[in-house]
Residue frames as qw, qx, qy, qz and C-alpha x, y, z in Angstrom:
[[0.000, 0.891, 0.454, 0.000, 0.00, 0.00, 0.00],
 [0.441, 0.371, -0.003, 0.817, 1.61, 3.22, -1.19],
 [0.279, -0.673, -0.446, 0.520, 1.60, 5.94, 1.46],
 [0.251, 0.397, 0.248, 0.847, 0.65, 9.42, 0.29],
 [0.150, -0.455, -0.073, -0.875, -0.48, 12.72, 1.79],
 [0.639, -0.549, -0.517, -0.153, -1.42, 11.73, 5.31],
 [0.527, -0.097, -0.444, 0.718, 1.01, 13.54, 7.60],
 [0.210, -0.916, -0.335, -0.070, -0.47, 16.09, 9.98],
 [0.263, 0.745, -0.270, 0.551, 1.49, 19.18, 10.89],
 [0.576, -0.139, -0.596, 0.542, 3.62, 19.13, 14.00],
 [0.308, -0.891, -0.326, 0.065, 2.70, 21.31, 16.97],
 [0.077, 0.930, -0.257, 0.253, 4.74, 24.31, 17.99],
 [0.885, 0.027, -0.305, 0.351, 8.24, 23.36, 19.03],
 [0.290, -0.935, 0.168, -0.116, 9.67, 25.22, 22.00],
 [0.947, 0.167, -0.194, 0.196, 12.31, 22.55, 22.66],
 [0.418, -0.774, 0.432, 0.198, 15.79, 22.17, 23.92],
 [0.677, 0.641, -0.333, -0.143, 18.66, 20.95, 21.84],
 [0.965, -0.155, 0.113, 0.178, 21.40, 18.43, 21.39],
 [0.562, -0.634, 0.311, 0.430, 25.06, 18.12, 20.75],
 [0.324, 0.788, -0.412, -0.324, 27.87, 18.46, 18.27],
 [0.869, 0.325, -0.372, -0.028, 29.90, 15.97, 16.30],
 [0.512, -0.664, 0.537, -0.092, 32.31, 13.71, 18.10],
 [0.593, 0.407, -0.691, -0.076, 34.80, 10.92, 17.36],
 [0.874, -0.407, 0.115, -0.240, 34.32, 7.73, 19.30],
 [0.027, -0.612, 0.789, -0.042, 37.38, 5.90, 20.60],
 [0.555, 0.056, -0.818, -0.143, 37.66, 2.09, 20.44],
 [0.117, -0.103, -0.809, 0.567, 37.07, 2.01, 24.22],
 [0.392, 0.196, 0.221, -0.871, 33.98, 4.15, 23.81],
 [0.619, 0.149, -0.528, -0.562, 32.66, 1.91, 21.04],
 [0.402, 0.000, -0.903, 0.151, 33.20, -1.16, 23.19],
 [0.073, 0.174, 0.649, -0.737, 31.33, 0.42, 26.09],
 [0.503, 0.211, -0.060, -0.836, 28.49, 1.49, 23.83],
 [0.581, 0.089, -0.728, -0.353, 28.14, -1.97, 22.37],
 [0.240, -0.103, -0.881, 0.395, 28.01, -3.50, 25.88],
 [0.248, 0.225, 0.406, -0.850, 25.37, -0.98, 26.84],
 [0.552, 0.183, -0.343, -0.738, 23.30, -1.70, 23.71],
 [0.434, 0.020, -0.895, -0.097, 23.27, -5.42, 24.43],
 [0.007, -0.183, -0.770, 0.611, 21.42, -4.69, 27.69],
 [0.404, 0.180, 0.038, -0.896, 18.50, -3.04, 25.92],
 [0.624, 0.248, 0.685, -0.282, 15.31, -4.93, 25.20],
 [0.254, 0.047, 0.742, 0.619, 14.77, -6.24, 21.64],
 [0.433, 0.496, 0.208, -0.723, 12.22, -4.88, 19.20],
 [0.618, 0.367, 0.663, 0.209, 10.50, -6.42, 16.20],
 [0.006, -0.481, 0.277, 0.832, 11.33, -4.49, 13.05],
 [0.770, 0.549, 0.222, -0.238, 9.40, -4.92, 11.09],
 [0.426, -0.047, -0.175, 0.886, 22.33, 3.17, -15.70],
 [0.052, -0.450, -0.500, 0.738, 20.85, 6.09, -14.06],
 [0.237, 0.809, 0.522, 0.133, 17.90, 8.17, -15.19],
 [0.143, 0.907, -0.155, 0.363, 19.81, 11.21, -13.97],
 [0.833, -0.195, -0.308, 0.417, 23.04, 10.14, -12.34],
 [0.391, -0.844, 0.013, 0.368, 25.26, 12.23, -10.11],
 [0.432, 0.882, -0.189, -0.016, 27.85, 14.35, -11.83],
 [0.028, -0.719, 0.689, -0.082, 30.95, 12.93, -10.19],
 [0.989, -0.044, 0.022, -0.141, 32.21, 9.39, -10.43],
 [0.028, -0.679, 0.733, 0.022, 35.34, 7.35, -9.81],
 [0.972, 0.066, -0.134, -0.180, 36.22, 3.77, -10.60],
 [0.095, -0.629, 0.767, -0.087, 38.82, 1.43, -9.13],
 [0.830, 0.073, -0.513, -0.207, 39.40, -2.31, -9.24],
 [0.397, -0.519, 0.674, -0.344, 39.91, -4.81, -6.43],
 [0.030, 0.094, -0.994, -0.054, 39.94, -8.57, -5.92],
 [0.490, -0.299, -0.588, -0.570, 36.60, -10.30, -6.51],
 [0.291, -0.148, 0.642, -0.694, 34.14, -10.50, -3.63],
 [0.114, 0.301, 0.946, -0.035, 31.24, -12.79, -2.92],
 [0.296, -0.148, -0.295, -0.896, 27.84, -11.84, -4.42],
 [0.345, 0.054, 0.731, -0.587, 24.66, -12.33, -2.38],
 [0.032, 0.360, 0.885, 0.294, 21.53, -14.18, -3.35],
 [0.260, 0.079, 0.097, -0.958, 18.26, -12.32, -3.84],
 [0.053, 0.365, 0.928, 0.057, 14.68, -13.53, -3.56],
 [0.128, -0.554, -0.452, -0.687, 11.27, -12.01, -4.29],
 [0.533, -0.733, -0.096, -0.411, 10.30, -11.92, -0.61],
 [0.550, 0.107, -0.650, 0.514, 12.10, -12.05, 2.69],
 [0.488, -0.755, -0.433, 0.064, 11.12, -11.56, 6.29],
 [0.082, 0.821, -0.230, 0.516, 12.29, -8.28, 7.76],
 [0.826, -0.319, -0.358, 0.296, 14.79, -9.10, 10.48],
 [0.124, -0.919, 0.266, -0.261, 16.87, -7.29, 13.06],
 [0.852, 0.033, -0.368, 0.372, 20.33, -8.36, 14.18],
 [0.486, -0.855, -0.030, 0.176, 22.04, -7.13, 17.34],
 [0.378, -0.653, 0.463, 0.465, 25.54, -7.49, 15.98],
 [0.577, 0.662, -0.322, -0.354, 27.05, -7.52, 12.54],
 [0.943, -0.108, 0.314, 0.033, 28.02, -11.02, 11.50],
 [0.427, -0.417, 0.604, 0.528, 31.02, -12.34, 9.65],
 [0.426, 0.465, -0.410, -0.659, 31.10, -12.17, 5.86],
 [0.660, 0.075, 0.745, -0.060, 29.61, -15.08, 3.95],
 [0.044, -0.159, 0.702, 0.692, 29.46, -16.26, 0.34],
 [0.574, 0.463, 0.455, -0.499, 26.36, -16.17, -1.85],
 [0.318, 0.132, 0.714, 0.610, 25.35, -16.89, -5.42],
 [0.260, 0.215, -0.045, -0.940, 23.28, -14.46, -7.49],
 [0.183, 0.396, 0.893, 0.106, 19.70, -15.38, -8.31],
 [0.102, -0.260, -0.295, -0.914, 17.30, -13.15, -10.29],
 [0.341, 0.098, 0.535, -0.767, 14.17, -11.98, -8.54],
 [0.073, 0.297, 0.926, 0.222, 10.94, -13.81, -9.19],
 [0.146, -0.694, -0.572, -0.412, 7.28, -12.80, -9.04],
 [0.191, 0.115, -0.347, 0.911, 6.78, -9.54, -7.22],
 [0.232, 0.069, 0.406, -0.881, 4.00, -7.31, -6.05],
 [0.579, -0.013, -0.410, -0.705, 1.23, -8.65, -8.30],
 [0.668, -0.134, -0.730, -0.061, 1.20, -12.09, -6.70],
 [0.423, -0.145, -0.655, 0.610, 1.95, -10.88, -3.19],
 [0.116, -0.325, 0.004, -0.939, -0.17, -7.73, -2.99],
 [0.645, -0.489, -0.370, -0.457, -3.30, -9.35, -1.43],
 [0.764, -0.311, -0.448, 0.346, -1.21, -10.82, 1.41],
 [0.355, 0.094, -0.212, 0.906, 0.57, -7.51, 1.95],
 [0.274, -0.484, -0.214, -0.803, -2.68, -5.57, 2.03],
 [0.721, -0.526, -0.429, -0.142, -3.84, -7.62, 5.02],
 [0.667, -0.173, -0.365, 0.626, -0.77, -6.56, 6.99],
 [0.152, 0.174, -0.058, 0.971, -1.73, -2.89, 7.01],
 [0.116, -0.753, -0.639, 0.105, -4.31, -0.81, 8.80],
 [0.206, 0.403, 0.055, 0.890, -4.92, 2.90, 8.46],
 [0.296, -0.704, -0.559, 0.324, -5.92, 4.87, 11.51],
 [0.001, 0.991, 0.057, -0.125, -5.33, 8.51, 12.32],
 [0.174, -0.794, 0.492, 0.312, -2.23, 9.77, 10.56],
 [0.288, 0.531, -0.730, -0.321, 0.15, 7.45, 8.73],
 [0.910, 0.019, -0.337, -0.242, -0.35, 3.83, 7.77],
 [0.405, -0.597, 0.665, -0.194, 1.10, 1.30, 10.19],
 [0.587, 0.272, -0.743, -0.174, 2.48, -2.17, 9.59],
 [0.857, -0.392, 0.130, -0.309, 1.20, -5.11, 11.60],
 [0.287, -0.571, 0.768, 0.033, 3.76, -7.55, 12.93],
 [0.675, 0.048, 0.736, 0.015, 4.45, -10.75, 11.06],
 [0.692, 0.664, 0.275, -0.069, 4.38, -11.72, 7.39],
 [0.603, -0.113, 0.374, 0.696, 6.71, -10.94, 4.52],
 [0.237, 0.828, 0.058, -0.504, 7.13, -8.01, 2.17],
 [0.774, 0.474, 0.247, 0.340, 8.01, -7.84, -1.53],
 [0.435, -0.072, 0.104, 0.892, 10.68, -5.57, -2.91],
 [0.050, 0.860, 0.503, 0.066, 9.01, -2.17, -2.76],
 [0.243, 0.717, -0.026, 0.653, 9.55, 1.56, -2.65],
 [0.627, -0.464, -0.417, 0.466, 11.42, 2.47, 0.53],
 [0.047, -0.943, 0.059, -0.323, 11.65, 5.87, 2.14],
 [0.792, -0.064, -0.299, 0.529, 15.22, 6.03, 3.50],
 [0.165, -0.920, 0.009, -0.356, 15.83, 8.65, 6.19],
 [0.776, -0.124, -0.329, 0.524, 18.95, 9.31, 8.23],
 [0.421, -0.071, -0.210, 0.880, 20.53, 11.84, 10.59],
 [0.140, -0.810, -0.474, -0.316, 17.45, 13.83, 11.59],
 [0.440, 0.033, -0.365, 0.820, 19.32, 15.29, 14.59],
 [0.115, -0.601, -0.591, 0.525, 16.27, 16.78, 16.29],
 [0.051, 0.204, -0.250, -0.945, 15.51, 19.10, 13.36],
 [0.371, 0.439, 0.775, -0.263, 11.72, 18.78, 13.23],
 [0.412, 0.711, 0.010, -0.571, 11.03, 21.44, 10.58],
 [0.199, 0.499, -0.741, -0.403, 13.39, 19.59, 8.21],
 [0.175, 0.033, 0.982, -0.056, 11.96, 16.17, 9.12],
 [0.432, 0.545, 0.542, -0.471, 8.40, 17.35, 8.60],
 [0.385, 0.681, -0.280, -0.556, 9.30, 18.81, 5.18],
 [0.047, 0.330, -0.910, -0.245, 10.92, 15.51, 4.17],
 [0.286, 0.243, 0.907, -0.192, 7.89, 13.42, 5.12],
 [0.449, 0.654, 0.257, -0.552, 5.52, 15.77, 3.29],
 [0.318, 0.621, -0.533, -0.479, 7.66, 15.59, 0.15],
 [0.070, -0.177, 0.978, 0.085, 8.02, 11.80, 0.39],
 [0.396, 0.392, 0.758, -0.340, 4.28, 11.34, 0.68],
 [0.459, 0.677, -0.052, -0.573, 3.70, 13.45, -2.40],
 [0.337, 0.526, -0.711, -0.324, 6.01, 11.13, -4.34],
 [0.923, -0.087, -0.134, -0.349, 4.76, 7.95, -2.67],
 [0.171, 0.443, -0.857, 0.199, 6.44, 5.18, -0.69],
 [0.763, -0.228, -0.548, -0.256, 5.45, 1.82, 0.77],
 [0.787, -0.499, -0.263, 0.250, 7.68, 1.51, 3.84],
 [0.032, 0.924, -0.273, 0.266, 10.19, 3.60, 5.72],
 [0.849, -0.105, -0.281, 0.435, 13.66, 2.79, 7.06],
 [0.183, -0.960, 0.139, -0.162, 15.29, 5.08, 9.65],
 [0.792, 0.325, -0.359, 0.371, 19.09, 4.80, 9.73],
 [0.663, -0.419, -0.373, 0.497, 19.70, 6.51, 13.05],
 [0.281, -0.051, -0.153, 0.946, 20.68, 9.74, 14.81],
 [0.152, -0.761, -0.592, -0.218, 17.31, 10.99, 15.93],
 [0.385, -0.880, -0.151, 0.231, 18.83, 13.28, 18.59],
 [0.622, -0.229, 0.168, 0.730, 21.64, 15.81, 18.51],
 [0.329, 0.143, 0.294, 0.886, 22.39, 19.32, 17.24],
 [0.194, -0.351, -0.300, -0.865, 18.89, 20.85, 17.19],
 [0.197, -0.151, 0.564, -0.788, 16.14, 21.65, 19.71],
 [0.713, 0.006, -0.037, -0.700, 13.25, 19.36, 18.76],
 [0.065, 0.226, -0.972, 0.002, 13.98, 15.75, 19.86],
 [0.366, 0.240, 0.782, -0.443, 10.50, 15.00, 21.19],
 [0.573, 0.564, 0.043, -0.593, 8.74, 16.34, 18.11],
 [0.384, 0.492, -0.717, -0.311, 11.02, 14.28, 15.87],
 [0.112, -0.076, 0.971, -0.199, 10.40, 11.17, 17.98],
 [0.510, 0.392, 0.533, -0.550, 6.63, 11.66, 17.68],
 [0.568, 0.594, -0.261, -0.507, 6.87, 12.03, 13.90],
 [0.203, 0.389, -0.890, -0.121, 9.09, 8.95, 13.64],
 [0.314, 0.100, 0.875, -0.356, 6.60, 6.92, 15.66],
 [0.595, 0.524, 0.275, -0.543, 3.78, 7.98, 13.35],
 [0.416, 0.589, -0.570, -0.392, 5.92, 7.10, 10.36],
 [0.892, -0.147, 0.378, -0.201, 6.17, 3.53, 11.78],
 [0.337, 0.637, -0.658, -0.219, 9.41, 2.43, 10.05],
 [0.973, -0.003, -0.215, -0.089, 10.03, -1.26, 9.44],
 [0.783, -0.032, -0.271, 0.560, 13.57, -0.64, 10.73],
 [0.178, -0.954, 0.049, -0.238, 14.66, 1.96, 13.30],
 [0.823, 0.139, -0.300, 0.462, 18.41, 1.94, 13.85],
 [0.532, -0.776, -0.088, 0.326, 20.67, 3.34, 16.56],
 [0.475, 0.772, -0.130, 0.402, 22.95, 6.20, 15.55],
 [0.580, 0.097, -0.457, 0.668, 26.07, 7.30, 17.39],
 [0.149, -0.355, 0.201, -0.900, 24.31, 10.34, 18.91],
 [0.774, -0.352, -0.237, -0.469, 21.44, 8.10, 20.01],
 [0.833, -0.086, -0.470, 0.280, 23.96, 5.74, 21.62],
 [0.310, 0.233, -0.387, 0.837, 25.66, 8.62, 23.42],
 [0.451, -0.415, 0.017, -0.790, 22.32, 9.86, 24.74],
 [0.885, -0.289, -0.317, -0.183, 21.55, 6.40, 26.13],
 [0.678, 0.082, -0.463, 0.565, 25.03, 6.26, 27.65],
 [0.035, -0.367, 0.257, -0.893, 24.30, 9.57, 29.37],
 [0.697, -0.379, -0.132, -0.594, 20.96, 8.30, 30.66],
 [0.940, -0.189, -0.285, 0.002, 22.48, 5.05, 31.92],
 [0.417, -0.833, 0.363, 0.024, 25.69, 6.56, 33.34],
 [0.952, 0.197, 0.087, 0.219, 27.80, 4.53, 30.92],
 [0.583, -0.496, 0.238, 0.598, 31.59, 4.97, 30.79],
 [0.489, 0.377, 0.474, 0.628, 31.40, 5.84, 27.08],
 [0.010, -0.901, -0.282, -0.329, 29.65, 9.08, 27.95],
 [0.559, -0.781, 0.010, 0.278, 31.96, 9.88, 30.87],
 [0.664, -0.064, 0.305, 0.680, 34.87, 9.99, 28.43],
 [0.230, 0.571, 0.372, 0.695, 33.18, 13.00, 26.79],
 [0.341, -0.688, -0.524, 0.369, 32.58, 14.83, 30.06],
 [0.225, -0.604, -0.001, 0.765, 34.38, 18.06, 29.19],
 [0.250, 0.110, 0.628, 0.728, 33.30, 18.23, 25.53],
 [0.325, 0.090, -0.106, -0.936, 30.73, 20.35, 23.73],
 [0.530, -0.134, -0.718, -0.431, 28.73, 17.26, 22.84],
 [0.361, -0.286, -0.794, 0.397, 28.41, 16.38, 26.52],
 [0.049, 0.214, 0.282, -0.934, 27.19, 19.90, 27.28],
 [0.445, 0.077, -0.289, -0.844, 24.49, 19.95, 24.63],
 [0.522, -0.155, -0.817, -0.190, 23.33, 16.36, 25.18],
 [0.222, -0.264, -0.714, 0.609, 22.93, 17.13, 28.87],
 [0.240, 0.201, 0.090, -0.946, 20.83, 20.17, 28.01],
 [0.526, 0.009, -0.571, -0.631, 18.70, 18.10, 25.64],
 [0.379, -0.149, -0.898, 0.166, 18.25, 15.37, 28.24],
 [0.071, 0.142, 0.514, -0.843, 16.56, 17.83, 30.59],
 [0.534, 0.259, 0.067, -0.802, 13.54, 18.05, 28.29],
 [0.294, 0.149, -0.878, -0.347, 13.54, 14.51, 26.91],
 [0.739, -0.156, 0.088, -0.650, 10.13, 12.84, 27.25],
 [0.613, -0.222, 0.746, -0.134, 9.76, 9.20, 28.42],
 [0.820, 0.471, 0.296, -0.137, 8.32, 8.22, 25.03],
 [0.441, 0.818, -0.370, -0.008, 11.44, 9.55, 23.32],
 [0.255, -0.565, 0.773, -0.132, 13.71, 7.59, 25.66],
 [0.770, 0.082, 0.604, -0.191, 11.65, 4.45, 25.01],
 [0.735, 0.671, 0.001, -0.102, 12.07, 4.95, 21.28],
 [0.170, 0.778, -0.602, 0.059, 15.84, 5.29, 21.66],
 [0.477, -0.352, 0.784, -0.186, 15.98, 2.08, 23.69],
 [0.819, 0.308, 0.441, -0.199, 14.04, 0.21, 21.02],
 [0.467, 0.774, -0.354, -0.240, 16.54, 1.07, 18.27],
 [0.963, -0.033, 0.223, 0.149, 18.64, -1.72, 16.76],
 [0.395, -0.564, 0.476, 0.547, 22.18, -1.97, 15.44],
 [0.061, 0.239, -0.741, -0.625, 21.29, -3.42, 12.04],
 [0.658, 0.333, 0.502, -0.452, 18.29, -4.62, 10.04],
 [0.050, -0.178, 0.772, 0.608, 17.54, -6.27, 6.71],
 [0.637, 0.405, 0.374, -0.539, 14.61, -6.79, 4.37],
 [0.808, 0.444, 0.382, 0.069, 13.91, -7.78, 0.80],
 [0.686, 0.541, 0.095, 0.477, 17.17, -7.23, -1.05],
 [0.097, 0.795, -0.211, 0.560, 18.51, -4.66, 1.43],
 [0.701, -0.338, -0.436, 0.452, 20.54, -4.45, 4.60],
 [0.027, -0.876, -0.046, -0.479, 20.81, -1.36, 6.79],
 [0.653, -0.358, -0.337, 0.576, 23.20, 0.10, 9.38],
 [0.098, -0.940, -0.138, 0.295, 23.82, 3.59, 10.68],
 [0.072, -0.820, 0.424, 0.378, 27.39, 3.93, 9.46],
 [0.434, 0.470, -0.728, -0.246, 28.73, 0.71, 7.96],
 [0.935, -0.136, -0.200, -0.260, 28.64, -3.07, 8.36],
 [0.672, 0.235, -0.543, 0.446, 32.20, -3.78, 9.42],
 [0.247, -0.228, -0.551, 0.764, 31.87, -1.32, 12.33],
 [0.059, 0.733, 0.677, 0.032, 28.49, 0.26, 12.92],
 [0.064, -0.940, -0.126, 0.311, 29.80, 3.81, 13.45],
 [0.528, -0.155, 0.448, 0.704, 32.44, 3.71, 10.72],
 [0.326, 0.698, -0.022, -0.637, 32.20, 6.45, 8.08],
 [0.665, 0.247, 0.626, 0.324, 31.61, 4.83, 4.70],
 [0.153, 0.889, 0.041, -0.430, 32.88, 7.81, 2.73],
 [0.109, 0.657, -0.621, -0.414, 35.49, 6.44, 0.29],
 [0.815, 0.276, -0.434, -0.267, 35.84, 3.60, -2.18],
 [0.321, 0.334, -0.819, 0.339, 38.41, 2.07, 0.18],
 [0.392, -0.087, 0.616, -0.678, 35.83, 2.04, 3.00],
 [0.800, 0.214, -0.027, -0.559, 33.28, 0.51, 0.65],
 [0.647, 0.365, -0.668, -0.042, 35.70, -2.21, -0.46],
 [0.077, 0.254, -0.828, 0.493, 36.45, -3.10, 3.16],
 [0.499, 0.052, 0.511, -0.698, 32.75, -3.36, 3.99],
 [0.631, 0.231, -0.462, -0.579, 31.66, -5.35, 0.93],
 [0.385, 0.072, -0.919, 0.052, 32.37, -8.79, 2.48],
 [0.065, 0.185, 0.740, -0.643, 29.96, -7.88, 5.30],
 [0.494, 0.219, -0.062, -0.839, 27.14, -6.94, 2.95],
 [0.311, 0.055, 0.948, -0.048, 24.78, -9.91, 2.83],
 [0.465, 0.680, 0.532, -0.197, 22.19, -8.38, 0.49],
 [0.566, 0.506, 0.326, 0.563, 22.49, -6.67, -2.90],
 [0.062, 0.749, 0.049, 0.658, 22.01, -3.21, -1.39],
 [0.496, -0.338, -0.522, 0.606, 23.33, -1.66, 1.82],
 [0.094, -0.864, -0.250, -0.428, 21.56, 1.40, 3.23],
 [0.612, -0.268, -0.323, 0.670, 23.87, 3.60, 5.32],
 [0.024, -0.964, -0.167, -0.207, 24.00, 7.15, 6.70],
 [0.714, -0.537, -0.063, 0.446, 26.31, 8.86, 9.22],
 [0.527, 0.030, 0.207, 0.823, 28.37, 10.91, 6.72],
 [0.143, 0.734, 0.310, -0.588, 25.59, 13.49, 6.10],
 [0.154, 0.517, -0.494, -0.682, 26.46, 13.34, 2.38],
 [0.853, 0.309, 0.293, -0.303, 24.26, 11.55, -0.19],
 [0.153, 0.617, -0.713, -0.296, 26.35, 9.14, -2.22],
 [0.975, 0.100, 0.069, -0.187, 26.47, 5.73, -3.88],
 [0.104, -0.571, 0.797, 0.170, 29.34, 3.24, -3.96],
 [0.909, 0.228, 0.101, -0.333, 28.61, 0.43, -6.43],
 [0.275, -0.478, 0.809, 0.204, 30.60, -2.70, -7.23],
 [0.860, 0.368, -0.053, -0.349, 30.21, -4.82, -10.37],
 [0.704, -0.311, 0.601, 0.218, 32.06, -8.08, -10.85],
 [0.596, 0.699, -0.285, -0.273, 34.02, -8.30, -14.10],
 [0.948, 0.182, -0.182, 0.184, 36.56, -10.73, -15.53],
 [0.440, 0.513, -0.380, 0.631, 39.26, -8.47, -14.09],
 [0.270, -0.173, -0.668, 0.671, 37.74, -8.32, -10.60],
 [0.032, -0.767, -0.584, 0.264, 35.40, -5.81, -8.99],
 [0.240, 0.404, 0.209, 0.858, 34.81, -2.54, -10.82],
 [0.210, -0.588, -0.553, 0.551, 33.87, 0.24, -8.39],
 [0.111, 0.540, 0.296, 0.780, 32.00, 3.44, -9.05],
 [0.158, -0.464, -0.536, 0.687, 31.16, 6.31, -6.71],
 [0.043, 0.590, 0.502, 0.631, 28.30, 8.67, -7.52],
 [0.098, -0.260, -0.419, 0.864, 27.60, 11.98, -5.80],
 [0.052, 0.705, 0.673, 0.219, 24.19, 13.66, -5.87],
 [0.181, -0.039, -0.096, 0.978, 23.72, 17.42, -6.20],
 [0.381, -0.107, -0.183, -0.900, 20.26, 18.32, -7.53],
 [0.567, 0.045, 0.632, -0.526, 16.99, 16.97, -6.15],
 [0.833, 0.382, 0.148, -0.371, 15.54, 14.05, -8.04],
 [0.315, 0.600, -0.718, -0.160, 18.85, 12.67, -9.29],
 [0.943, -0.092, 0.177, -0.267, 18.72, 8.90, -9.66],
 [0.082, 0.531, -0.835, -0.121, 21.06, 5.95, -9.86],
 [0.933, 0.022, -0.089, -0.347, 20.02, 2.50, -11.03],
 [0.489, -0.506, 0.710, 0.016, 22.02, -0.30, -9.43],
 [0.469, 0.374, -0.688, -0.408, 23.15, -2.65, -12.25],
 [0.898, -0.143, -0.217, -0.355, 21.62, -6.17, -12.16],
 [0.884, 0.011, -0.375, 0.278, 24.87, -7.90, -11.19],
 [0.231, 0.531, -0.365, 0.729, 26.07, -5.20, -8.80],
 [0.508, -0.605, -0.537, 0.297, 26.07, -4.59, -5.09],
 [0.169, 0.605, 0.022, 0.778, 25.89, -1.06, -3.77],
 [0.299, -0.432, -0.543, 0.655, 25.98, 1.11, -0.67],
 [0.011, 0.675, 0.417, 0.609, 23.32, 3.83, -0.80],
 [0.289, -0.327, -0.449, 0.780, 23.50, 6.91, 1.44],
 [0.081, 0.788, 0.563, 0.236, 20.50, 9.31, 1.49],
 [0.181, 0.479, -0.144, 0.847, 22.38, 12.17, 3.15],
 [0.179, -0.238, -0.674, 0.676, 21.12, 14.01, 6.22],
 [0.114, -0.774, -0.577, -0.235, 17.69, 15.36, 7.03],
 [0.392, -0.864, -0.264, 0.174, 18.81, 17.61, 9.86],
 [0.252, -0.845, 0.289, 0.372, 22.33, 18.80, 9.05],
 [0.843, 0.501, 0.083, 0.179, 23.60, 18.35, 5.46],
 [0.498, -0.695, 0.301, 0.422, 27.36, 18.64, 5.00],
 [0.635, 0.194, 0.508, 0.548, 27.93, 18.86, 1.25],
 [0.139, -0.171, 0.146, 0.964, 27.33, 22.58, 0.86],
 [0.280, -0.349, -0.585, -0.677, 23.64, 22.26, -0.03],
 [0.130, -0.063, 0.604, -0.784, 21.45, 23.62, 2.81],
 [0.692, -0.070, -0.259, -0.670, 18.42, 21.47, 2.04],
 [0.686, -0.228, 0.621, -0.303, 17.06, 18.46, 3.92],
 [0.404, 0.404, -0.740, -0.356, 18.13, 15.30, 2.08],
 [0.703, -0.082, 0.632, -0.315, 16.53, 11.85, 1.94],
 [0.070, 0.266, -0.847, -0.455, 16.31, 8.82, -0.35],
 [0.822, 0.186, 0.204, -0.498, 13.69, 6.73, -2.15],
 [0.086, -0.355, 0.897, 0.250, 14.77, 3.21, -3.13],
 [0.815, 0.210, -0.065, -0.535, 12.62, 1.25, -5.57],
 [0.548, -0.339, 0.764, 0.016, 13.45, -2.41, -4.97],
 [0.778, 0.407, 0.477, -0.029, 11.74, -3.67, -8.11],
 [0.539, 0.831, -0.038, 0.129, 13.67, -1.26, -10.36],
 [0.776, -0.233, -0.069, 0.582, 16.81, -1.24, -8.18],
 [0.271, 0.645, 0.130, 0.702, 16.68, 2.54, -8.48],
 [0.444, -0.521, -0.400, 0.609, 17.85, 5.02, -5.84],
 [0.140, 0.755, 0.246, 0.591, 16.65, 8.62, -5.92],
 [0.384, -0.296, -0.400, 0.778, 17.95, 11.41, -3.70],
 [0.025, -0.808, -0.424, -0.409, 15.57, 14.26, -2.99],
 [0.316, -0.060, -0.319, 0.892, 16.36, 17.64, -1.42],
 [0.156, -0.769, -0.556, -0.274, 13.69, 19.80, 0.16],
 [0.086, 0.462, -0.239, 0.849, 13.72, 23.30, 1.66],
 [0.483, -0.595, -0.627, 0.139, 12.52, 23.90, 5.19],
 [0.174, -0.941, -0.072, -0.283, 12.21, 26.79, 7.63],
 [0.675, 0.160, -0.378, 0.613, 15.87, 27.30, 8.56],
 [0.054, -0.527, 0.193, -0.826, 15.07, 30.58, 10.32],
 [0.756, -0.491, -0.123, -0.415, 12.72, 28.78, 12.67],
 [0.909, -0.145, -0.266, 0.288, 15.48, 26.40, 13.73],
 [0.444, 0.357, -0.248, 0.784, 18.03, 29.19, 14.08],
 [0.335, -0.595, 0.059, -0.728, 15.65, 31.18, 16.26],
 [0.877, -0.421, -0.153, -0.176, 15.01, 28.18, 18.51],
 [0.806, 0.069, -0.283, 0.516, 18.75, 27.52, 18.84],
 [0.179, 0.474, -0.203, 0.838, 19.39, 31.13, 19.82],
 [0.562, -0.567, -0.016, -0.602, 16.53, 31.19, 22.34],
 [0.935, -0.296, -0.193, 0.031, 17.85, 28.00, 23.93],
 [0.294, -0.887, 0.356, 0.031, 21.28, 29.60, 24.35],
 [0.910, -0.045, 0.316, 0.264, 23.31, 27.06, 22.41],
 [0.447, -0.377, 0.375, 0.719, 26.53, 27.74, 20.50],
 [0.384, 0.693, -0.032, -0.609, 26.06, 30.15, 17.61],
 [0.009, 0.395, -0.803, -0.447, 27.99, 27.84, 15.28],
 [0.302, 0.247, 0.920, -0.038, 25.10, 25.38, 15.24],
 [0.370, 0.760, 0.399, -0.357, 22.78, 28.03, 13.82],
 [0.111, 0.758, -0.363, -0.530, 25.36, 29.56, 11.48],
 [0.209, -0.254, 0.874, 0.358, 26.17, 26.28, 9.73],
 [0.512, 0.425, 0.716, -0.210, 22.58, 25.48, 8.69],
 [0.502, 0.799, 0.095, -0.316, 22.29, 27.96, 5.78],
 [0.069, 0.702, -0.651, -0.280, 25.76, 26.89, 4.63],
 [0.955, 0.147, -0.148, -0.209, 24.96, 23.18, 4.47],
 [0.490, 0.499, -0.632, 0.333, 28.19, 22.40, 6.33]]
């Protein structure tokens, strides 16, 4: 069931705000992973217009995963070891499965929700990442996505941080009812702060600690519950998702070298990742000479990249709340599983509203100044 035009407007957002970027140490990552294991599980549910920049390199051949018409959406606590697969073309799709899928949905007030259980065909996914408590941007993204239509949503993490509307963003995410809701590094740091974890104590004198503490003061119980329900990784029909990467969950997958290192851990044809705040594709095609790699950057809204039939690819939708490629628009992705086509969309939002809220909350001026720069 394609979702369109059902999002209600958010209420006024007085809010408090979150933190700044940080680099996690190996010790911090270890502590965060131990802390995440204590949390309770949750059921998770060639281009039309390609980017203008591209690079290609070759490496040794990697394993290629199998692909089926349907697969149960799963969540994994930790990222497993690489495994070998053989390629299989997809079979019957939505036509045969649609009646079964229709029974899994109900529409109440607001957005459609998915009932637990059952399987899903390859479909049109809304891919959202790095909201960072920027509700005006998040709301604009959902409105635009509903105008263009999508079947399911995947949230790649970082709900909190940087901006003053964590509770409003949590409420919108709950109404969106993603089939996968993943834990970002800022989300993990917030939970570490709540739980008194050592990973947060290592940041005690930093700016991120200051702003996360301020944001915590106004965090609602429902928002905390949502953070605790987030997972490290998820997968569905032909896709696998993590906040940063699959080798290490908070790794920045920003270069071909990073993509090559993560390919053995990709167990589906497509990997959905965020964390870099820059929309990009890294695609690998097996040739007689090994793997041919291509990177594609996205600049204008509506640019598309079609993943070749025999390729595997990492798809990054960019950031909703704080883009970092010089384009001050909220960025998100739409992935059509049947066409293997990834589209990046950019939408304007009320930047002045966010800047005003940041100033009223007394947070560092740099957080407001960077928004119109897209940096």
